[in-house]
C-alpha positions as CSV (number, residue, x, y, z in Angstrom):
1,M,-24.0,48.9,65.4
2,R,-20.3,49.0,66.4
3,R,-21.1,46.5,69.3
4,I,-23.2,44.2,67.0
5,L,-20.6,43.9,64.2
6,P,-17.8,42.2,66.3
7,L,-20.4,39.9,67.8
8,L,-21.8,39.0,64.4
9,L,-18.3,38.4,63.0
10,F,-17.4,36.2,66.0
11,A,-20.7,34.2,65.6
12,I,-19.9,33.6,61.9
13,L,-16.3,32.6,62.6
14,Y,-17.4,30.3,65.5
15,S,-20.2,28.6,63.4
16,T,-17.8,28.1,60.5
17,I,-15.2,26.4,62.7
18,I,-17.8,24.2,64.4
19,F,-19.4,23.3,61.1
20,S,-16.1,22.4,59.4
21,Q,-15.3,20.2,62.4
22,S,-18.6,18.4,62.7
23,H,-20.1,18.4,59.2
24,D,-20.6,14.9,57.8
25,Y,-20.1,14.8,54.0
26,Y,-21.0,11.1,53.8
27,P,-23.9,10.8,56.2
28,P,-25.8,7.5,56.6
29,S,-29.5,7.4,55.6
30,K,-32.3,4.9,55.6
31,L,-31.2,3.6,52.2
32,P,-28.3,1.1,52.3
33,D,-24.9,2.5,51.3
34,R,-21.2,1.3,51.6
35,I,-22.3,-2.0,50.2
36,M,-19.3,-4.4,50.3
37,L,-19.0,-7.9,49.0
38,N,-16.3,-10.1,50.6
39,L,-15.0,-13.6,49.7
40,T,-15.5,-16.2,52.3
41,S,-13.2,-19.2,53.0
42,D,-15.3,-21.2,50.5
43,P,-16.4,-18.8,47.7
44,T,-17.9,-21.6,45.7
45,R,-20.7,-22.0,48.3
46,S,-21.0,-18.6,50.0
47,M,-20.5,-14.9,49.7
48,A,-20.5,-12.2,52.5
49,V,-22.0,-8.8,52.2
50,T,-21.9,-5.8,54.5
51,W,-23.7,-2.4,54.3
52,R,-24.6,0.7,56.3
53,T,-27.7,2.6,57.2
54,S,-28.8,5.3,59.6
55,I,-29.8,4.3,63.1
56,A,-33.5,4.7,62.0
57,I,-33.1,1.3,60.3
58,D,-32.4,-1.2,63.1
59,S,-32.6,-4.4,61.1
60,G,-31.4,-5.7,57.7
61,V,-32.0,-8.5,55.3
62,V,-30.5,-9.9,52.1
63,Q,-32.5,-11.3,49.3
64,F,-30.7,-13.4,46.7
65,T,-31.4,-15.8,43.8
66,E,-29.8,-17.2,40.7
67,A,-29.9,-14.5,38.1
68,D,-31.6,-14.8,34.8
69,P,-33.1,-12.3,32.2
70,S,-36.4,-12.1,34.0
71,P,-37.1,-9.1,36.3
72,D,-39.1,-11.4,38.6
73,L,-36.3,-11.7,41.2
74,E,-38.1,-10.9,44.5
75,E,-40.7,-13.7,44.0
76,R,-38.2,-16.5,44.1
77,A,-35.5,-14.9,46.2
78,T,-34.2,-16.4,49.5
79,T,-34.3,-13.9,52.4
80,L,-31.8,-13.9,55.2
81,S,-31.6,-11.7,58.3
82,A,-28.4,-9.8,58.8
83,V,-26.4,-9.2,62.0
84,T,-26.8,-5.5,62.9
85,S,-24.4,-3.6,65.1
86,L,-24.3,0.1,66.1
87,Y,-21.1,2.0,65.3
88,K,-20.4,5.5,66.5
89,S,-17.7,7.1,64.4
90,D,-16.2,10.6,64.7
91,A,-18.8,11.9,62.3
92,S,-22.1,10.0,63.0
93,E,-23.9,7.0,64.4
94,A,-24.8,4.3,62.0
95,N,-26.0,0.7,61.9
96,Y,-23.8,-1.8,60.0
97,H,-25.4,-4.9,58.7
98,S,-23.6,-8.1,57.8
99,C,-24.8,-11.4,56.3
100,I,-23.2,-14.5,54.6
101,M,-25.2,-15.9,51.7
102,E,-24.8,-19.7,52.0
103,D,-25.7,-22.8,50.1
104,L,-24.8,-21.2,46.8
105,K,-24.0,-23.3,43.7
106,P,-20.5,-23.2,42.1
107,G,-20.1,-21.4,38.9
108,K,-23.5,-19.5,39.0
109,L,-24.4,-15.9,38.6
110,Y,-26.5,-14.5,41.5
111,A,-28.6,-11.4,41.9
112,Y,-29.0,-9.9,45.4
113,R,-30.1,-6.8,47.2
114,V,-29.9,-5.5,50.7
115,G,-32.2,-3.4,52.8
116,Y,-35.2,-3.5,55.1
117,N,-38.9,-2.7,54.9
118,H,-39.3,0.0,52.2
119,F,-35.6,0.9,51.9
120,W,-33.6,-1.2,49.5
121,S,-30.5,-1.2,47.4
122,E,-30.6,-1.9,43.7
123,W,-30.3,-5.6,42.6
124,A,-26.6,-6.4,41.9
125,H,-24.8,-9.5,40.5
126,F,-21.9,-11.6,41.6
127,R,-20.6,-15.0,40.4
128,T,-19.4,-17.9,42.3
129,P,-16.3,-19.7,41.1
130,D,-16.4,-23.2,39.5
131,R,-15.0,-26.1,41.4
132,G,-12.1,-28.0,39.9
133,K,-11.1,-25.2,37.5
134,T,-8.4,-22.6,37.6
135,N,-9.3,-19.8,35.3
136,M,-9.6,-16.6,37.2
137,S,-8.5,-13.0,37.4
138,F,-8.2,-10.3,40.1
139,I,-7.1,-6.7,40.5
140,Y,-4.4,-5.8,43.1
141,F,-4.0,-2.4,44.6
142,G,-1.1,-1.0,46.6
143,D,-1.7,1.8,49.1
144,A,-4.7,4.0,48.3
145,Q,-4.3,6.1,51.5
146,N,-4.5,9.7,50.4
147,D,-6.7,12.0,48.3
148,L,-9.1,9.0,47.9
149,K,-11.9,10.8,46.2
150,S,-9.9,13.2,44.0
151,L,-7.0,11.0,42.9
152,W,-7.3,7.3,44.0
153,S,-10.7,7.2,42.3
154,R,-9.0,7.0,38.9
155,A,-7.0,4.0,40.0
156,I,-10.0,1.8,40.9
157,R,-12.2,3.1,38.1
158,G,-9.4,2.6,35.5
159,A,-8.8,-0.9,36.8
160,F,-12.5,-1.6,36.3
161,Q,-12.3,-0.3,32.8
162,E,-9.4,-2.6,32.1
163,A,-10.8,-5.7,33.9
164,P,-14.6,-5.4,34.3
165,K,-15.0,-9.2,34.8
166,A,-12.3,-9.6,37.5
167,D,-13.3,-12.2,40.1
168,F,-12.2,-10.1,43.0
169,L,-10.2,-7.0,44.2
170,L,-7.1,-7.3,46.5
171,H,-6.1,-4.3,48.7
172,A,-2.6,-4.6,50.2
173,G,-3.2,-2.3,53.1
174,D,-3.3,1.4,53.9
175,L,-6.7,1.8,52.4
176,V,-7.0,5.1,54.3
177,N,-4.6,7.5,56.0
178,R,-6.3,8.0,59.4
179,R,-7.8,4.8,60.5
180,N,-10.8,6.0,62.5
181,R,-11.8,9.0,60.4
182,D,-15.2,8.3,58.8
183,H,-14.7,11.0,56.2
184,E,-11.7,9.0,54.7
185,W,-13.7,5.8,54.6
186,G,-16.5,7.8,53.0
187,E,-14.1,8.9,50.3
188,W,-12.8,5.3,49.8
189,Y,-16.3,4.2,49.2
190,Y,-17.1,7.1,47.0
191,A,-14.1,6.3,44.8
192,G,-15.2,2.6,44.3
193,G,-18.9,3.1,44.5
194,W,-21.0,0.3,43.2
195,I,-17.9,-1.7,42.1
196,Y,-17.6,-2.9,45.6
197,S,-21.1,-4.4,45.5
198,M,-20.4,-6.3,42.2
199,I,-16.8,-7.5,42.7
200,P,-15.9,-8.9,46.1
201,S,-12.8,-7.7,48.0
202,I,-9.9,-9.1,49.9
203,A,-8.1,-6.7,52.2
204,T,-5.1,-7.0,54.4
205,P,-4.5,-4.2,57.0
206,G,-1.6,-1.7,56.7
207,N,0.0,0.3,59.4
208,H,-2.4,3.2,58.8
209,E,-5.2,0.8,59.7
210,Y,-3.5,0.4,63.1
211,G,-2.7,2.9,65.9
212,K,-2.6,3.4,69.6
213,N,-5.8,3.8,71.5
214,D,-6.3,5.8,74.7
215,E,-4.8,3.0,76.8
216,G,-1.6,3.0,74.6
217,N,-2.4,-0.4,73.0
218,Y,-1.7,-0.9,69.3
219,V,-5.1,-1.7,67.9
220,L,-6.9,-2.2,64.6
221,S,-9.1,0.5,63.1
222,E,-12.6,0.6,64.6
223,H,-13.9,0.8,61.0
224,W,-12.3,-2.5,59.9
225,K,-14.8,-5.0,61.2
226,P,-18.0,-3.0,60.6
227,T,-16.8,-2.4,57.0
228,F,-15.7,-5.9,56.1
229,T,-17.0,-9.5,56.6
230,L,-13.7,-11.4,56.0
231,P,-12.8,-15.0,57.0
232,E,-12.0,-15.8,60.6
233,N,-9.8,-18.8,60.0
234,G,-6.5,-17.3,61.1
235,P,-4.7,-17.7,64.4
236,K,-6.6,-16.8,67.5
237,G,-7.0,-13.0,67.9
238,F,-6.4,-12.3,64.2
239,G,-10.0,-12.6,62.9
240,E,-10.5,-10.8,59.6
241,T,-6.9,-9.6,59.4
242,A,-4.9,-12.9,59.0
243,Y,-6.9,-15.4,57.1
244,Y,-6.9,-17.5,53.9
245,I,-9.2,-18.1,51.0
246,D,-9.1,-21.1,48.6
247,Y,-10.3,-19.8,45.3
248,Q,-10.5,-22.6,42.8
249,D,-6.9,-24.0,42.8
250,V,-5.3,-20.9,44.3
251,R,-4.6,-20.4,48.0
252,I,-4.5,-16.7,48.9
253,I,-3.2,-15.8,52.4
254,S,-3.5,-12.5,54.2
255,F,-0.6,-12.0,56.6
256,D,-1.2,-9.2,59.1
257,A,2.2,-7.4,58.9
258,P,1.6,-4.6,61.4
259,A,0.4,-7.1,64.0
260,F,3.6,-9.1,63.4
261,Y,5.5,-6.2,65.0
262,R,3.0,-5.8,67.9
263,S,4.5,-8.4,70.1
264,A,6.7,-11.5,70.1
265,A,3.7,-13.7,70.8
266,D,1.8,-12.2,67.9
267,S,4.7,-12.7,65.5
268,I,5.2,-16.3,66.6
269,A,1.5,-17.1,66.3
270,Q,1.3,-15.8,62.7
271,V,4.6,-17.4,61.5
272,Q,3.6,-20.8,62.8
273,W,0.1,-20.4,61.2
274,L,1.6,-19.4,57.9
275,D,4.0,-22.4,57.9
276,S,1.2,-24.8,58.7
277,L,-1.1,-23.3,56.0
278,L,1.5,-23.7,53.3
279,A,2.5,-27.1,54.5
280,E,-1.0,-28.5,54.4
281,T,-2.3,-27.2,51.1
282,D,-2.1,-28.9,47.7
283,A,-3.3,-25.8,45.9
284,R,-1.5,-25.4,42.6
285,W,-0.8,-21.7,43.1
286,K,0.0,-19.9,46.3
287,I,-0.3,-16.2,46.8
288,V,0.6,-14.2,49.9
289,T,-0.4,-10.6,50.5
290,T,1.0,-8.5,53.4
291,H,1.4,-4.8,53.7
292,Y,5.1,-4.5,54.6
293,P,7.4,-5.6,51.7
294,I,9.7,-8.5,52.2
295,Y,12.2,-6.6,50.0
296,S,11.8,-2.8,50.1
297,T,11.8,-0.4,47.2
298,K,12.8,2.6,49.4
299,F,16.4,3.4,50.3
300,G,17.1,2.9,54.0
301,R,14.0,0.8,54.6
302,D,14.5,-2.9,55.4
303,N,11.9,-5.1,57.2
304,T,14.6,-7.4,58.5
305,E,12.6,-9.1,61.2
306,L,9.7,-9.9,58.9
307,R,11.9,-11.2,56.1
308,T,14.0,-13.3,58.4
309,A,10.8,-14.9,59.8
310,I,8.8,-15.6,56.7
311,Q,11.0,-15.5,53.6
312,P,12.4,-19.0,54.2
313,I,8.8,-20.3,54.6
314,L,7.8,-18.6,51.3
315,Q,10.8,-20.2,49.6
316,R,10.4,-23.6,51.2
317,Y,6.7,-24.0,50.1
318,E,7.2,-22.5,46.7
319,V,4.9,-19.5,47.1
320,D,4.5,-18.0,43.6
321,I,4.0,-14.3,44.2
322,V,4.0,-11.9,47.2
323,L,1.8,-8.8,46.8
324,T,2.7,-5.8,49.1
325,G,2.5,-2.0,49.5
326,H,3.8,0.5,52.1
327,D,6.7,1.9,50.2
328,H,4.8,4.2,47.8
329,A,6.6,3.2,44.6
330,Y,6.7,0.3,42.2
331,G,9.1,-2.6,42.3
332,R,9.1,-6.1,41.0
333,G,11.7,-8.8,41.3
334,T,13.2,-11.8,43.2
335,N,15.4,-12.2,46.2
336,I,18.4,-13.3,44.0
337,P,20.3,-10.6,42.1
338,I,20.0,-10.7,38.3
339,G,22.7,-12.4,36.3
340,V,23.5,-15.3,38.7
341,R,21.2,-17.9,37.2
342,D,19.5,-19.1,34.0
343,K,17.4,-16.6,32.2
344,N,14.1,-18.3,32.7
345,S,14.6,-20.3,35.9
346,L,12.6,-19.3,38.9
347,D,13.6,-20.7,42.3
348,G,11.6,-18.4,44.6
349,P,8.6,-16.1,44.7
350,I,8.2,-13.0,42.6
351,Y,8.0,-10.0,45.0
352,V,5.9,-7.0,44.1
353,V,5.6,-3.6,45.8
354,S,3.0,-1.2,44.4
355,V,1.1,2.0,45.1
356,S,-2.3,3.0,43.7
357,G,-2.7,6.4,45.5
358,P,-0.9,9.7,45.0
359,K,1.5,9.6,48.0
360,M,5.0,8.8,46.6
361,Y,8.5,7.9,47.8
362,D,11.8,7.6,45.9
363,L,13.3,4.3,44.8
364,G,16.3,2.7,46.5
365,F,17.3,0.5,43.5
366,D,18.3,-2.6,45.6
367,A,19.6,-5.6,43.7
368,W,16.4,-7.7,44.1
369,M,14.4,-5.2,41.8
370,Q,14.1,-5.8,38.1
371,R,11.4,-3.3,37.2
372,G,10.6,-0.1,39.1
373,A,8.7,3.2,38.9
374,S,8.8,6.4,40.8
375,N,6.0,9.0,41.2
376,T,3.5,6.7,39.4
377,Q,0.0,5.5,40.4
378,L,-0.6,1.9,39.2
379,F,-3.0,-1.1,39.5
380,Q,-2.2,-4.7,38.6
381,I,-4.3,-7.4,36.9
382,L,-3.4,-11.1,37.5
383,N,-4.9,-13.8,35.3
384,I,-4.4,-17.4,36.4
385,T,-5.0,-20.8,34.6
386,D,-3.7,-24.2,35.5
387,E,-0.5,-23.6,33.6
388,V,0.1,-19.9,33.6
389,L,0.1,-16.9,36.1
390,K,0.1,-13.7,34.0
391,F,0.8,-10.5,35.7
392,E,0.2,-7.0,34.2
393,A,0.8,-3.6,35.9
394,Y,-1.0,-0.6,34.4
395,T,-0.5,3.1,35.1
396,V,-3.8,4.8,36.0
397,D,-4.1,6.2,32.5
398,N,-4.4,2.5,31.4
399,Q,-0.9,2.1,29.9
400,L,0.7,-1.3,30.3
401,Y,3.9,-0.7,32.4
402,D,5.1,-4.1,33.4
403,A,4.2,-7.7,32.6
404,F,5.5,-11.2,33.1
405,E,4.3,-14.8,33.1
406,I,5.1,-17.8,35.4
407,H,4.6,-21.1,33.6
408,K,4.1,-24.2,35.8
409,D,4.4,-27.8,34.5
410,K,2.5,-30.8,35.9
411,K,5.2,-31.5,38.5
412,G,5.2,-27.9,39.7
413,G,8.4,-26.8,38.0
414,K,8.3,-23.1,37.1
415,K,9.7,-20.9,34.4
416,F,9.7,-17.1,34.3
417,F,9.0,-15.1,31.1
418,D,9.5,-11.4,31.2
419,Q,7.0,-9.5,28.9
420,T,7.9,-6.0,30.0
421,P,6.7,-3.5,27.4
422,R,9.2,-1.2,25.7
423,A,7.9,1.8,27.7
424,R,10.8,3.6,29.4
425,E,11.0,3.0,33.2
426,R,9.6,6.0,35.1
427,L,12.6,6.6,37.4
428,D,13.0,10.3,37.3
429,L,12.0,12.2,40.5
430,P,10.0,15.4,40.2
431,E,11.5,18.7,41.2
432,R,9.7,18.8,44.5
433,Y,11.6,15.7,45.6
434,L,15.0,16.9,44.3
435,D,14.6,20.3,46.0
436,N,14.5,18.5,49.4
437,L,17.8,16.6,48.9
438,T,21.2,17.8,49.9
439,E,24.0,17.6,47.4
440,E,25.3,14.5,49.1
441,E,21.9,12.8,49.0
442,L,21.4,13.8,45.4
443,F,24.8,12.4,44.4
444,D,24.0,9.2,46.3
445,Y,20.6,8.9,44.6
446,K,22.1,9.4,41.1
447,T,24.8,6.8,41.8
448,R,22.3,4.2,42.8
449,L,20.1,5.0,39.8
450,Q,23.0,4.6,37.4
451,R,24.1,1.4,39.0
452,Y,20.5,0.1,38.6
453,K,20.5,1.1,34.9
454,D,23.8,-0.5,34.2
455,K,23.1,-4.0,35.7
456,V,22.3,-7.0,33.6
457,R,18.6,-7.2,32.9
458,Y,16.3,-10.1,32.1
């Protein structure tokens, strides 16, 4: 018995370690899961969908039709075959299926399902935008990244409660923390669930979607392209990371910020592409999303090379708003310090940094920022018409925290109207942050905070 007991304990310990390392909490099955709608470069006429199954299902199809109250959907549905590819993650092997539903009609509600043989998803709905109209809304998320199931889930679900008829979701990078860990992508999908299959997504990659491979090259997450079917209309070599979408009278551009720093050739290619995209478009509204902020909210951080390269382009072509993440705090403002111009004039883009997940940094209180928040999870809702872009930032307990409007006249002239609620700015740091600061650092932080509070506000 004395000999058996140590062996038994060793066997239990060994099996526990092996199980904890190899257990897949989000395994694929014959039924479709991780169903993701993505906007195409022409959303009035097409919609992309991607999903996952176990390797037992080696083919996939999409069935879709215009929606109406009748349950007789399958009889009149169009059936399209998907492109299927095998992906082996750190947890399992799975087949990913991708298809673009084309020849859609503008301004229509569609029903669709994905699957194969006897294994199908539920029927879900999406709507194509109307041509010639600008009346749209979308939800913008800063970094999700950490504790996706337990804490980020309340951000995306709270956003859906606040804007259930949003036209799309926009993710400004760092969707996960470790780019190739299937468990984290499983949590990201768990958090959003069927929302992803009803509201299409736009995503720009963050630095946590990049990393060095075995050869030492800085590469995109292996999960990115199996997960999404995004436009491939960017510069060569930037398929599904740098791209644009024309949604009604709005041009939305994803600029791949991590790849900008990968090499001089990559930065030049993207900058030239961005310049040409903005020069050629006659879209009434222009939105750029990129992971790294043009103006940072964190003290000591400054993306100088990125700002030098693209801020003059954003200014020259009158981009309306730039949506970013990375700094794990909230900041909204312009590149010109407050107090040097007319109250409502707007001569450059509004820059926003936001965070939707629980990882938090302190604020730097630089002069560009006019509304900030520390230690606060948020999501943002943007509503756009021909004349007005309305921006609202909500905390994850669905409290309005920041708001403004940009009004645009027929000639393109813009006015800014601050509609910030009376809620006090959340600027205090929790004790766990303060305990890690030296006396000198704490004094410096308090000085910067007081300077921010004292400055002239809109």
